[in-house]
N, CA, C and O atoms as a printed pandas DataFrame, in Angstrom:
     atom_number atom_name residue_name chain_id  residue_number  x_coord  y_coord  z_coord
0              1         N          MET        A               1   64.330  -69.710  -59.148
1              2        CA          MET        A               1   63.855  -70.938  -58.541
2              3         C          MET        A               1   64.317  -71.083  -57.090
3              4         O          MET        A               1   64.000  -72.079  -56.440
4              5         N          ALA        A               2   65.046  -70.121  -56.587
5              6        CA          ALA        A               2   65.540  -70.217  -55.215
6              7         C          ALA        A               2   64.402  -70.110  -54.201
7              8         O          ALA        A               2   64.507  -70.614  -53.083
8              9         N          TYR        A               3   63.320  -69.453  -54.600
9             10        CA          TYR        A               3   62.203  -69.306  -53.662
10            11         C          TYR        A               3   61.506  -70.630  -53.388
11            12         O          TYR        A               3   60.853  -70.770  -52.354
12            13         N          LEU        A               4   61.624  -71.602  -54.281
13            14        CA          LEU        A               4   60.989  -72.897  -54.065
14            15         C          LEU        A               4   61.603  -73.644  -52.889
15            16         O          LEU        A               4   60.938  -74.462  -52.254
16            17         N          LYS        A               5   62.870  -73.364  -52.596
17            18        CA          LYS        A               5   63.512  -73.999  -51.447
18            19         C          LYS        A               5   62.877  -73.532  -50.136
19            20         O          LYS        A               5   62.799  -74.298  -49.175
20            21         N          PHE        A               6   62.426  -72.282  -50.097
21            22        CA          PHE        A               6   61.867  -71.734  -48.866
22            23         C          PHE        A               6   60.377  -72.026  -48.710
23            24         O          PHE        A               6   59.858  -72.012  -47.594
24            25         N          ILE        A               7   59.697  -72.285  -49.801
25            26        CA          ILE        A               7   58.262  -72.557  -49.731
26            27         C          ILE        A               7   57.983  -73.840  -48.956
27            28         O          ILE        A               7   56.966  -73.939  -48.270
28            29         N          GLN        A               8   58.870  -74.816  -49.056
29            30        CA          GLN        A               8   58.640  -76.068  -48.335
30            31         C          GLN        A               8   58.629  -75.836  -46.823
31            32         O          GLN        A               8   57.937  -76.552  -46.099
32            33         N          TYR        A               9   59.373  -74.863  -46.342
33            34        CA          TYR        A               9   59.389  -74.582  -44.911
34            35         C          TYR        A               9   58.139  -73.839  -44.460
35            36         O          TYR        A               9   57.803  -73.856  -43.276
36            37         N          ILE        A              10   57.456  -73.197  -45.376
37            38        CA          ILE        A              10   56.173  -72.581  -45.043
38            39         C          ILE        A              10   55.161  -73.667  -44.685
39            40         O          ILE        A              10   54.359  -73.496  -43.767
40            41         N          TYR        A              11   55.202  -74.780  -45.411
41            42        CA          TYR        A              11   54.332  -75.907  -45.074
42            43         C          TYR        A              11   54.638  -76.439  -43.682
43            44         O          TYR        A              11   53.720  -76.765  -42.929
44            45         N          LEU        A              12   55.895  -76.527  -43.338
45            46        CA          LEU        A              12   56.279  -77.012  -42.015
46            47         C          LEU        A              12   55.812  -76.051  -40.923
47            48         O          LEU        A              12   55.325  -76.489  -39.881
48            49         N          ALA        A              13   55.955  -74.763  -41.151
49            50        CA          ALA        A              13   55.490  -73.775  -40.182
50            51         C          ALA        A              13   53.971  -73.831  -40.033
51            52         O          ALA        A              13   53.445  -73.702  -38.927
52            53         N          PHE        A              14   53.272  -74.022  -41.151
53            54        CA          PHE        A              14   51.816  -74.127  -41.086
54            55         C          PHE        A              14   51.385  -75.370  -40.318
55            56         O          PHE        A              14   50.376  -75.338  -39.613
56            57         N          ALA        A              15   52.132  -76.460  -40.442
57            58        CA          ALA        A              15   51.812  -77.678  -39.695
58            59         C          ALA        A              15   51.987  -77.448  -38.201
59            60         O          ALA        A              15   51.163  -77.897  -37.405
60            61         N          ILE        A              16   53.045  -76.756  -37.816
61            62        CA          ILE        A              16   53.257  -76.455  -36.396
62            63         C          ILE        A              16   52.138  -75.567  -35.871
63            64         O          ILE        A              16   51.628  -75.786  -34.772
64            65         N          PHE        A              17   51.760  -74.569  -36.653
65            66        CA          PHE        A              17   50.647  -73.695  -36.265
66            67         C          PHE        A              17   49.354  -74.496  -36.133
67            68         O          PHE        A              17   48.581  -74.283  -35.199
68            69         N          SER        A              18   49.121  -75.410  -37.061
69            70        CA          SER        A              18   47.897  -76.198  -37.054
70            71         C          SER        A              18   47.830  -77.127  -35.839
71            72         O          SER        A              18   46.776  -77.273  -35.221
72            73         N          PHE        A              19   48.957  -77.751  -35.504
73            74        CA          PHE        A              19   48.975  -78.625  -34.327
74            75         C          PHE        A              19   48.805  -77.817  -33.044
75            76         O          PHE        A              19   48.169  -78.285  -32.099
76            77         N          GLY        A              20   49.359  -76.625  -33.001
77            78        CA          GLY        A              20   49.159  -75.753  -31.844
78            79         C          GLY        A              20   47.704  -75.337  -31.709
79            80         O          GLY        A              20   47.155  -75.316  -30.608
80            81         N          PHE        A              21   47.089  -75.008  -32.826
81            82        CA          PHE        A              21   45.675  -74.642  -32.807
82            83         C          PHE        A              21   44.812  -75.820  -32.367
83            84         O          PHE        A              21   43.848  -75.647  -31.621
84            85         N          ALA        A              22   45.163  -77.026  -32.833
85            86        CA          ALA        A              22   44.420  -78.225  -32.434
86            87         C          ALA        A              22   44.561  -78.467  -30.936
87            88         O          ALA        A              22   43.608  -78.892  -30.283
88            89         N          TYR        A              23   45.733  -78.201  -30.394
89            90        CA          TYR        A              23   45.938  -78.373  -28.960
90            91         C          TYR        A              23   45.035  -77.432  -28.168
91            92         O          TYR        A              23   44.411  -77.847  -27.191
92            93         N          PHE        A              24   44.965  -76.178  -28.580
93            94        CA          PHE        A              24   44.113  -75.227  -27.865
94            95         C          PHE        A              24   42.630  -75.539  -28.056
95            96         O          PHE        A              24   41.825  -75.295  -27.157
96            97         N          GLN        A              25   42.267  -76.071  -29.209
97            98        CA          GLN        A              25   40.879  -76.506  -29.425
98            99         C          GLN        A              25   40.558  -77.688  -28.503
99           100         O          GLN        A              25   39.464  -77.764  -27.944
100          101         N          TRP        A              26   41.506  -78.596  -28.350
101          102        CA          TRP        A              26   41.304  -79.766  -27.499
102          103         C          TRP        A              26   41.161  -79.348  -26.032
103          104         O          TRP        A              26   40.331  -79.892  -25.304
104          105         N          LYS        A              27   41.980  -78.373  -25.602
105          106        CA          LYS        A              27   41.892  -77.903  -24.220
106          107         C          LYS        A              27   40.564  -77.195  -23.953
107          108         O          LYS        A              27   40.087  -77.188  -22.818
108          109         N          ALA        A              28   39.965  -76.602  -24.982
109          110        CA          ALA        A              28   38.701  -75.897  -24.830
110          111         C          ALA        A              28   37.502  -76.819  -25.077
111          112         O          ALA        A              28   36.361  -76.359  -25.126
112          113         N          ASN        A              29   37.765  -78.121  -25.230
113          114        CA          ASN        A              29   36.732  -79.129  -25.479
114          115         C          ASN        A              29   35.919  -78.818  -26.731
115          116         O          ASN        A              29   34.698  -78.979  -26.757
116          117         N          GLU        A              30   36.621  -78.372  -27.761
117          118        CA          GLU        A              30   35.986  -78.125  -29.053
118          119         C          GLU        A              30   36.527  -79.140  -30.054
119          120         O          GLU        A              30   37.428  -79.920  -29.745
120          121         N          ASP        A              31   35.964  -79.115  -31.253
121          122        CA          ASP        A              31   36.373  -80.066  -32.285
122          123         C          ASP        A              31   37.796  -79.756  -32.744
123          124         O          ASP        A              31   38.084  -78.632  -33.154
124          125         N          PHE        A              32   38.683  -80.743  -32.678
125          126        CA          PHE        A              32   40.090  -80.532  -33.002
126          127         C          PHE        A              32   40.595  -81.473  -34.095
127          128         O          PHE        A              32   41.798  -81.520  -34.354
128          129         N          VAL        A              33   39.713  -82.210  -34.730
129          130        CA          VAL        A              33   40.131  -83.207  -35.708
130          131         C          VAL        A              33   40.613  -82.551  -36.999
131          132         O          VAL        A              33   41.637  -82.962  -37.546
132          133         N          LEU        A              34   39.912  -81.559  -37.492
133          134        CA          LEU        A              34   40.287  -80.922  -38.755
134          135         C          LEU        A              34   41.665  -80.266  -38.713
135          136         O          LEU        A              34   42.428  -80.430  -39.664
136          137         N          PRO        A              35   42.023  -79.527  -37.650
137          138        CA          PRO        A              35   43.387  -78.979  -37.621
138          139         C          PRO        A              35   44.472  -80.057  -37.595
139          140         O          PRO        A              35   45.560  -79.843  -38.130
140          141         N          ILE        A              36   44.199  -81.201  -36.989
141          142        CA          ILE        A              36   45.177  -82.293  -36.989
142          143         C          ILE        A              36   45.330  -82.859  -38.390
143          144         O          ILE        A              36   46.445  -83.152  -38.822
144          145         N          ILE        A              37   44.233  -83.014  -39.098
145          146        CA          ILE        A              37   44.297  -83.511  -40.476
146          147         C          ILE        A              37   45.067  -82.531  -41.357
147          148         O          ILE        A              37   45.902  -82.937  -42.166
148          149         N          VAL        A              38   44.785  -81.252  -41.198
149          150        CA          VAL        A              38   45.494  -80.228  -41.977
150          151         C          VAL        A              38   46.983  -80.241  -41.632
151          152         O          VAL        A              38   47.820  -80.048  -42.514
152          153         N          GLY        A              39   47.319  -80.462  -40.382
153          154        CA          GLY        A              39   48.722  -80.535  -39.973
154          155         C          GLY        A              39   49.448  -81.699  -40.620
155          156         O          GLY        A              39   50.580  -81.550  -41.079
156          157         N          PHE        A              40   48.804  -82.859  -40.661
157          158        CA          PHE        A              40   49.435  -84.023  -41.291
158          159         C          PHE        A              40   49.568  -83.850  -42.800
159          160         O          PHE        A              40   50.557  -84.283  -43.392
160          161         N          VAL        A              41   48.580  -83.222  -43.418
161          162        CA          VAL        A              41   48.668  -82.950  -44.860
162          163         C          VAL        A              41   49.802  -81.960  -45.125
163          164         O          VAL        A              41   50.522  -82.100  -46.114
164          165         N          SER        A              42   49.968  -80.980  -44.268
165          166        CA          SER        A              42   51.055  -80.012  -44.437
166          167         C          SER        A              42   52.415  -80.670  -44.284
167          168         O          SER        A              42   53.344  -80.341  -45.021
168          169         N          ILE        A              43   52.548  -81.586  -43.349
169          170        CA          ILE        A              43   53.805  -82.319  -43.200
170          171         C          ILE        A              43   54.060  -83.178  -44.433
171          172         O          ILE        A              43   55.195  -83.275  -44.901
172          173         N          GLY        A              44   53.017  -83.796  -44.955
173          174        CA          GLY        A              44   53.162  -84.564  -46.190
174          175         C          GLY        A              44   53.594  -83.691  -47.355
175          176         O          GLY        A              44   54.435  -84.095  -48.158
176          177         N          MET        A              45   53.025  -82.498  -47.451
177          178        CA          MET        A              45   53.426  -81.577  -48.516
178          179         C          MET        A              45   54.863  -81.117  -48.340
179          180         O          MET        A              45   55.571  -80.913  -49.326
180          181         N          PHE        A              46   55.306  -80.948  -47.092
181          182        CA          PHE        A              46   56.697  -80.575  -46.838
182          183         C          PHE        A              46   57.642  -81.630  -47.401
183          184         O          PHE        A              46   58.592  -81.298  -48.109
184          185         N          PHE        A              47   57.385  -82.905  -47.088
185          186        CA          PHE        A              47   58.263  -83.962  -47.587
186          187         C          PHE        A              47   58.131  -84.144  -49.096
187          188         O          PHE        A              47   59.115  -84.453  -49.768
188          189         N          PHE        A              48   56.933  -83.957  -49.632
189          190        CA          PHE        A              48   56.722  -84.052  -51.077
190          191         C          PHE        A              48   57.519  -82.982  -51.807
191          192         O          PHE        A              48   58.214  -83.272  -52.781
192          193         N          ARG        A              49   57.417  -81.735  -51.329
193          194        CA          ARG        A              49   58.140  -80.639  -51.975
194          195         C          ARG        A              49   59.647  -80.802  -51.804
195          196         O          ARG        A              49   60.408  -80.501  -52.723
196          197         N          ARG        A              50   60.086  -81.276  -50.639
197          198        CA          ARG        A              50   61.511  -81.464  -50.402
198          199         C          ARG        A              50   62.079  -82.540  -51.316
199          200         O          ARG        A              50   63.184  -82.401  -51.841
200          201         N          HIS        A              51   61.315  -83.614  -51.503
201          202        CA          HIS        A              51   61.756  -84.697  -52.380
202          203         C          HIS        A              51   61.951  -84.192  -53.807
203          204         O          HIS        A              51   62.981  -84.455  -54.427
204          205         N          PHE        A              52   60.968  -83.474  -54.322
205          206        CA          PHE        A              52   61.067  -83.017  -55.698
206          207         C          PHE        A              52   62.045  -81.853  -55.856
207          208         O          PHE        A              52   62.609  -81.680  -56.936
208          209         N          HIS        A              53   62.258  -81.061  -54.824
209          210        CA          HIS        A              53   63.279  -80.026  -54.903
210          211         C          HIS        A              53   64.667  -80.665  -54.978
211          212         O          HIS        A              53   65.504  -80.247  -55.777
212          213         N          ASN        A              54   64.908  -81.685  -54.136
213          214        CA          ASN        A              54   66.197  -82.373  -54.174
214          215         C          ASN        A              54   66.384  -83.109  -55.498
215          216         O          ASN        A              54   67.491  -83.150  -56.034
216          217         N          LYS        A              55   65.322  -83.680  -56.021
217          218        CA          LYS        A              55   65.395  -84.383  -57.294
218          219         C          LYS        A              55   65.719  -83.413  -58.425
219          220         O          LYS        A              55   66.487  -83.752  -59.325
220          221         N          TYR        A              56   65.150  -82.223  -58.394
221          222        CA          TYR        A              56   65.402  -81.216  -59.410
222          223         C          TYR        A              56   66.837  -80.708  -59.320
223          224         O          TYR        A              56   67.480  -80.468  -60.342
224          225         N          GLN        A              57   67.343  -80.542  -58.087
225          226        CA          GLN        A              57   68.703  -80.047  -57.904
226          227         C          GLN        A              57   69.746  -81.053  -58.394
227          228         O          GLN        A              57   70.778  -80.654  -58.933
228          229         N          LYS        A              58   69.491  -82.342  -58.214
229          230        CA          LYS        A              58   70.429  -83.374  -58.670
230          231         C          LYS        A              58   70.438  -83.461  -60.194
231          232         O          LYS        A              58   71.460  -83.802  -60.789
232          233         N          LYS        A              59   69.318  -83.158  -60.821
233          234        CA          LYS        A              59   69.203  -83.246  -62.278
234          235         C          LYS        A              59   70.060  -82.180  -62.973
235          236         O          LYS        A              59   70.574  -82.412  -64.067
236          237         N          GLN        A              60   70.211  -81.028  -62.344
237          238        CA          GLN        A              60   70.931  -79.931  -63.003
238          239         C          GLN        A              60   72.412  -80.064  -62.857
239          240         O          GLN        A              60   73.160  -79.221  -63.354
């Protein structure tokens, strides 16, 4: 179960990548709304996974 601790950081890295991609889309005057939405969902998943990982660790 140690790998679950690292998976939450993959979501955070994906959010950073998504916001960077949205920035470059915005500079190129292309549609940038979807990467921003994906970035916010990834940040939400990061906090969701972190909450339940901490909750699981306290239970044991």
